[in-house]
C-alpha positions as CSV (number, residue, x, y, z in Angstrom):
1,X,15.7,-5.8,-13.1
2,X,13.4,-5.2,-10.0
3,X,11.3,-2.2,-9.8
4,X,11.9,0.5,-7.4
5,X,9.1,0.8,-4.6
6,X,8.6,4.2,-3.2
7,X,6.0,5.1,-0.5
8,X,4.0,8.6,-1.3
9,X,3.5,11.1,1.4
10,X,-0.2,10.1,1.8
11,X,0.8,6.3,2.1
12,X,3.4,7.1,4.8
13,X,0.7,9.2,6.8
14,X,-1.7,6.1,6.4
15,X,1.0,3.9,8.0
16,X,1.7,6.4,10.9
17,X,-2.2,6.4,11.4
18,X,-2.5,2.7,11.4
19,X,0.3,2.1,13.7
20,X,-0.8,5.0,16.1
21,X,-4.3,3.4,16.2
22,X,-3.1,-0.2,16.9
23,X,-0.7,1.0,19.6
24,X,-3.6,2.3,21.6
25,X,-4.2,-1.3,22.5
26,X,-1.0,-2.9,22.1
27,X,2.2,-0.7,21.2
28,X,4.6,-3.7,20.2
29,X,2.0,-5.2,18.0
30,X,1.4,-1.8,16.4
31,X,5.1,-1.6,15.1
32,X,5.2,-5.0,14.0
33,X,2.2,-4.8,12.0
34,X,3.2,-1.6,10.3
35,X,6.6,-3.6,9.3
36,X,4.3,-6.4,8.1
37,X,2.5,-4.0,5.9
38,X,5.6,-2.4,4.3
39,X,7.2,-5.8,3.8
40,X,4.2,-6.6,1.5
41,X,5.0,-3.5,-0.5
42,X,8.6,-4.7,-0.9
43,X,7.4,-7.8,-2.9
44,X,5.9,-5.7,-5.5
45,X,9.4,-4.8,-6.8
46,X,9.7,-8.2,-8.5
47,X,6.1,-8.7,-9.3
48,X,4.7,-5.2,-10.2
49,X,1.3,-6.5,-11.5
50,X,0.9,-8.9,-8.8
51,X,-2.3,-6.9,-7.5
52,X,-5.5,-6.5,-9.4
53,X,-6.6,-3.2,-11.0
54,X,-8.4,-1.2,-8.6
55,X,-12.1,-1.6,-9.7
56,X,-13.3,1.9,-8.5
57,X,-10.7,3.5,-11.1
58,X,-10.4,1.0,-14.0
59,X,-6.9,2.1,-14.7
60,X,-4.5,-0.6,-15.4
61,X,-1.7,1.3,-13.9
62,X,-3.5,1.8,-10.5
63,X,-3.7,-1.6,-8.7
64,X,-3.8,-3.0,-5.3
65,X,-2.9,-5.9,-3.1
66,X,-5.1,-6.8,0.0
67,X,-3.3,-7.8,3.2
68,X,-5.6,-8.8,5.8
69,X,-8.2,-6.1,6.0
70,X,-6.0,-3.3,4.1
71,X,-5.9,-2.3,0.6
72,X,-2.5,-1.3,-0.7
73,X,-3.0,1.0,-3.5
74,X,-0.1,1.5,-5.8
75,X,0.7,3.0,-9.3
76,X,3.0,1.0,-11.7
77,X,5.3,3.2,-14.3
78,X,6.8,0.6,-16.6
79,X,8.9,3.2,-18.3
80,X,10.5,4.2,-15.3
81,X,10.3,1.0,-13.4
82,X,8.9,2.4,-10.5
83,X,5.8,1.6,-8.1
84,X,4.6,4.4,-6.0
85,X,2.3,3.2,-3.0
86,X,-0.3,5.7,-3.0
87,X,-2.5,4.6,-0.2
88,X,-2.8,1.9,2.7
89,X,-6.3,1.8,3.4
90,X,-8.8,-0.3,5.8
91,X,-11.1,-2.0,3.6
92,X,-14.1,-1.0,5.6
93,X,-13.4,2.7,5.2
94,X,-14.4,2.5,1.5
95,X,-12.0,3.8,-1.1
96,X,-9.2,6.7,-0.4
97,X,-8.9,9.6,-2.6
98,X,-5.7,9.4,-4.8
99,X,-3.6,11.8,-6.6
């Protein structure tokens, strides 16, 4: 059975900020890229441990996938079969705070 993927409030805000920033140069590309990032989170439903453990945290439940230059940080809860996307962050910005 697939895990349920949910976007946290902070990850939704991150995505909005990314789309807003890209839209300053190319509005049509911005929305498309936002959807592209979300599409990659949906693949985690079948493969929750696809990403690596985030090195800064060393917690096996907090993992990330790298999509282009973005770190999609997520938390796996095996008992509830859920994946919570915590942050979507440009790699050059360092590590975001997570809750």
